[in-house]
N, C-alpha and C positions, 0 to 999 in steps of 0.2 A: 153451414156449420152450426151445431147447437152449442152455444157457449156454456161453460160449466158454472152456472149461477146457482149457488146453493140456497140463497135466501137465509132466513133465521135458522140458527143451530138449535135443534130441539133437544129435550131430555132423551128422546129415543136415540138421536145421533150420538149424544154423550155416552149413553149406555153401550151402544154398539162399538164406539171407539175404545171403550175400556175392554170389551169382550174380545175384539179382533186385534188390538194392538197393545194397549197399556198393560192388561193382565194376561197377555198371551205368553205362556211359559216357554214357547219355542223360538221367540224372537229376542235376541240380546238387548240389554238396556240401552247400549250406545246406538243401536239401530233405531229403537223406538224414539229416542231423543232426536235423532236425525230426521225422521219422518215428521215429527211434530214441528220441526223448525224449517221445513221445506214446503212452502205454500201449495205448489202444484201437486205434491205427493199427498199432503194432508187432505186437500179438497177432493182429490180423486178417491181416496179411501172413504171419506164420509159419503160421497155420492154413491159409490159402489155398495156401501152398507145399507143404503135405503131400499126398501121394498119397491118393486115395480109390478103393477097389477097386470095380469094376463099377458106378460111379455118378458123379455130379458134385457139386461143392460148390454148395449153395444158401445164400445169406446175405443178410440185410437189414442195412444200416448206416444208422443215422440216428435220427430222433426229433425233436430240437430244431434250431433255427437256430444258425449260427456254430460248427459243430463241425469244420470243415475237411474236409467230405465231398468237395467238388469237387476240392480239391487232392489228397486221398488217391486219388480216382478217377484223377487223372493219373498218380500213382505206380503204381497197379495196372495201368493201361493199358500202361505202358512196362516192366513187370517182365520180360517175355520178348521185347521188341521186338528185342533184339540177338542173338537166336537164330534161325537159319534154319529156316523151316517154321512159325513161330508166326503165327497168324491170329486176330485179335480183332475184336470189334464193340462199338462204343459207340452207345447210342441216347438219344434225347430225344423228347418229343412233337412239338415244333415245330422247324423247321429253323433259324430265327433264334436260338433258345435253344441249339440244338446247336452252332452255330458262332460263338457270341458271343465277342467279343474279350476279351483281358485275363483277369482272374480270375473271370469270370462263367460260365465253362464249362470242362469238361475240355479241350476243343479249345484254348481260349484259354490255359490254363495251359501246355500242351505247347508252344505257339508261343512263349510268353514264355521258357520254359526253353531252347528251341532257339536263341534269339538269343545266348545266352551260353556255348554249349557249345564246348569245345576239348579235344584229347587231351593226354596228359602232355608232349608236345613243343611245345605251344602252337599246333598246327595245328587248324583248325576241324574238328569232327566232328559234322556236323549230320544231322538227319533230313530226308527229302524230304517236304515237306508240299504237298498239292494240294487245292484248294478245290472243284473241279467234276469229278467228285463228291468230297466230302471224304474224304481218306484220307491216311495217314501211313505211310511205308516207311523202313526202316533200310538202311544199307549191306549188312548181313548178310542181308537178305531177309525180316525180320519185317514183317508187314503189319497195320495197324490201320485198319479201316473205320468210317465214321460214317453213321448213317441215322436220319432222323426218321420217326416213326410217328404222324402226326396223324389217321389214319383206320384203323380195324380191317382194312380191305381190304388195307392195305400189308403185313400179316403174310405174305401170299403171296410177297412179294418175297424172302423168305429161304428159300423152300421148297427151292431147289436149292443153297443156300449151305452152307458148313460152317465152323465156328469152334471153337477150343478154349476161348474165353472170351467171354462176353457181359456187358457192363455197362449197366445201365439207370439213367441219371442222372435223378433225380426219378421213380423207378419207379412210385409211386402215381398219377402223372398218366396213365400209359399205360393203354389199355383192357385189361381183364382177358384177353380172348382172345389179345392179342398176347403177354402175359406167359406164358400157359400153352402157347403154341405154340413157344416158344423152345427148349425142351429137345431137340426133334427135330433142331435144326440143330447140336448139339454133336457133333462127330465128330473122331476122331484115329486115327492108326496105333497098333497094339498096343504098339510099343516107344517111343512118344512120352514125352517127359519133362515135358510140360505137363499139370498136373492140370486137368481140365475144370471150368468154374465158370460159374454165373450169379450176378452180384453186383448187388444192387439198392441204390440210395441214395435217401433221401428222408424227408420228414415225412408224417404222416397227412394225407390230403386229404378235405375234406368237400364234399358236393354243395351248390352255391350256393343251391339252392331249398329243399331239405329239411333241410340242415345235418346230415345223417347221413353216415357214411363212404361214399365211393364204392366201387364194386364191387372195384376193385383194392386199396384200403386195407383193406377188409374181409377180402380174401384174405390180405394180409400179417398182419393181426391174428390170423386163425384159424390160419395155417400157420407163422408165424414168431414173432410176439410171444407167442402162447399155444400154438403148435404145436410140431412136432418139429424144425423147421429153425432155423438159427442167426440170432439177432438181436443186433446189437452197438449199444448206445446210443452215439451220438456227437453231442454238441451243445455248447451254450455252457457247460453244467455240467462237461463232461469235458475241455474244451480248455485245456491248460496255457499256451497262448501268447496269451491275451486277458485283458483286465481284465473278469472275470466280472460284477462289480457294474455296471460301465458298460454292458455288453452286455445284461444283464437289464433295466436301466432303459430301454434303447432299444426294448424290446419291450412296454413297459407301455401305450403308446398304441394298440396294435392293438385292433381290435374283438374280441369274445369268441371268435368262431370262429377267426380268424387267431391269436389268442393261444394257443388250445388246440393249434393245429398248430405254430406257430413257437416259442413260449415254453415250452410244457409238453410238446410231443411226445406228446400224450395220445391214444393209440389207443383208449381206452375212453370218450372223452367222449360224452355223450348230451345233445343239446339238448332242453330242456323249455320250450316256450313257455308263458308264464303260470305259471312254477314257483312253489313255495311261498315263496321268498325270493330277493331280488336278491343273488346271490353276492358282488357287489362290496361289499356292506355289511358283510360279516363282519369285515373288517379293523378296523371301527369298534368291534367288541366285544372286541378284544384288550385285556386289562387285567392289572395285577399281582394278586397274591393278595389276597383279601378281608381286611379288618382288624378288622371287628366280631366280636362273639360269633357263633360259627358251629357248624354240625353237618355232619360229613363222612361219606360212605358210599362203598363200592366197589360197582360194578355190573359183572357179568360176563355176557358173551355167549359161551356155550360153543361150541366148534368142532364142526361136523358132520364129514362125511367129505370126502376129497379135498383140494381147495385152500382149503377154508373156514378162517376165521381164528378164533383164540381171542383175545378182547378183554377187558381189564379197564380200567375208567375210574374216576376219582375225581371225585365231585361234592360241592360244598360249598354249603350253604344259609346265607345271611347272615340271622341272626335279627332284625336291625334293619331292613334294607332289603327283605327278602324276595326278593332276587336269588339266583340260583343260578350258581355258578361251575363251569365245566368245568375242573377243576384239573389233571388228568393223564390220559393215555391210553397204554396199552401193548398191543401185539398180537404174535402169533406164528403162523406156519403150522406150526411144528414141534411136537415133543412135549414140550419143556421148559417146560411151563406153570407148574409150581411155581416154577421158577427165575425165570420172568418175573414172577410175582406177588411173590415176595420182593424182587426188585429194585425193583418198582413201589412197594411199601409203604415200602421204605427211602428211595426218592426223596421220597415224601410226608413221611416223618419228618424228613428233613434240611431240609425247607422249613417245618417246624412244623405239618404237617397230619397228624391222627391219626384215620383212619376207624375208627368203632366198630361198623360193621355192613356186611355184604356181601349185596347183593341178587343172588340167583343164579337164572338162568333155568332153569326145569324143562324138561328135554328129554324127548321121547317115548321109550318103551321102559323100560329098567331104571333108572328114576329113583331107586328106593330105595337101590340100591348107590351111585349117583353122589352122592346127597344125603349119605349117611353118610360117604363119603370126604372130600368138601369140608367138611362140618361139622367133622370131626376136624382137618382141615388148618388151617382158620381159627381154631378154638378154641385151638389151640396158639399162635396169634399174637395171641390176645386179641381176636378179632373175631367177633361173632355172625353167624350165617348166617340169612338170611330168604329161603326159596325162593319164587319167584313163577312162576305159570303164564302164559305169554304168551297174550294174547287178541287176536284179529283179526290183520290183516296187518301186516307190518313198516311199510308205508307209512302206514297209519292210526295205528299206534302212534307214529309219528314226527311226525305233524301238530301235536299240541300243543307239542312241543319247538320246531319250526321257527317256529310262530306266536309263541311267547313270545320266541324269539331275535330275530325281526324287530321286536318291541316293545321290545327292550333289556332284558328281564327276565332274560335268560341271557347271561352273559359267558364269555369264553374266556381262560384263563390264557395270558399271552404266552410262558410256558415252551414251549408247544406249537408256537410259530413257530420255535423253536430246536431242540427235541428231534427227532432224526432217526430215521425208521424205515428200517432197513438190510437188510431181508430181501427187497427187491424189486430189479428191474433198476436202476431209478433210486432213489437214496436221497433221500427226501423228508421234509420236516417233517410232523409229525402234523397241523398246521394245514392243510396242503395236502391230506392224505388226507381230513380231515374235509370240506373244501370239495368234493372230488371226489365223495364219497358223497352230499352234499346235492344236487349237480348231477344225480346219477343217480336221485334219488328219483322214483318214479312208481308208479301202481297195479300195473304189471307190470314187474318188474325182472329182468334177466338175471344180475346180480351182486348177491349178498346184501350189504346195507349193515351190516356187522358193528359198526363203530364207532358209527354212528347208533343201532343197535338197543340197544347197551350203554348209551348216554347217555340215550336216550328211556326205557328201563326205569328208570334211576335217577331221572330227572326225574319220571316218573309216580308213583314211590313217594314222593318228597319232597313232591309237590303233593297227591296223591290220598289218601295213607294217613298219612304222618307228620303233616301239618298238619291233617288233619281229625279225627285221633284225639287226645283230650286226653292220654292216657298217652304217646303218641309225642312230643307237644310238650313235656311235662314232662321226658321223658328228654333231649330235645334241648337244652332250656334249662339243664338241670342240667349 
């Protein structure tokens, strides 16, 4: 994913912002104010206004519901409408959705705004809106066309057309060939001031029979969410103009698949029929810190190469009830692993938890040097290191953990429902990350479950070695 990093705001950016938004006669003042106060929308507009040499902008805006994507699509539709020569295209899969009235479509938003427009002298300054075929034209000559693509054959209808901008409302609903065909219709004169762009809006869409991402959503995942093109999250979590708790609650009654699309905006969701645990039960295992005599350890899943994550978790064994508490989790994709661990241990200490041992996964290759380094590091913190060689697949190593969790023998500290992981596009609680990894567990996994691997390693040590060895139990009780 290419993050939307704007860098310094230039005079050019300011001039273009005035041209496309602030001084735009076809956008109501209250809408202009709203965009200026919504970081994701303002940053996206500034980015799209910038010229791009010998190419065109490719951007995906969306993720969750209630992000203001449709309204923002109306703003982007009109940003050049007051300039002669501009020609844009808005698409939707179905015609009825394309031309839905009121706030349920880009078309509907523009019609609402058009009813209240007037110039500085009080004279009406309206767009010319025509329904058959749907199109919008300004006095200055800017043209906005609308087209529904409910069948892949209709992509041929744009073969001889040319546009400077194409917007796909609910882009993941469109057939993949339609999306991949659009680039050839972007044309403009060499001296044109309109940056060419294809702008997609929408949430991940799942096939209703298989519950896997449809082909278009998989393309957006590969090329935007994880690829080189720009992805801007815009959902109920980012919208400053809604009651976020209220909107989150309104999404709770959705079924699991719709919840992953609308509430979570989860492009990585993997449906597992007959999975190891009902994910909805996990909230029942959230609990405060254990109060009986206990023994705590750290468990570390070392990062591999690339995008792999370094994870450290704290697990605490209640010596009276024999329950295990997942007390704390920290992870990083970066290189500041020592700083991550120090902060993690300090968090534990401030809550009265003092891990006395670190279970460290042996990695292939130069393990001797790795073990020596981490042994010295943890010894300086008063924590013994116990290297463990992973046996079997991550999935099989996790099965005992999930089985005990479903039986209520493993609890989750409610701290993790509040502690936020902020190295991803969406800042999520560690409890949500834990649930996502449990959902993805399967014999063959595309994404390594680093958190689960760390926790299952710690659980297996506490159950299989600490409790079966008399010396270990004496140490724990002491």
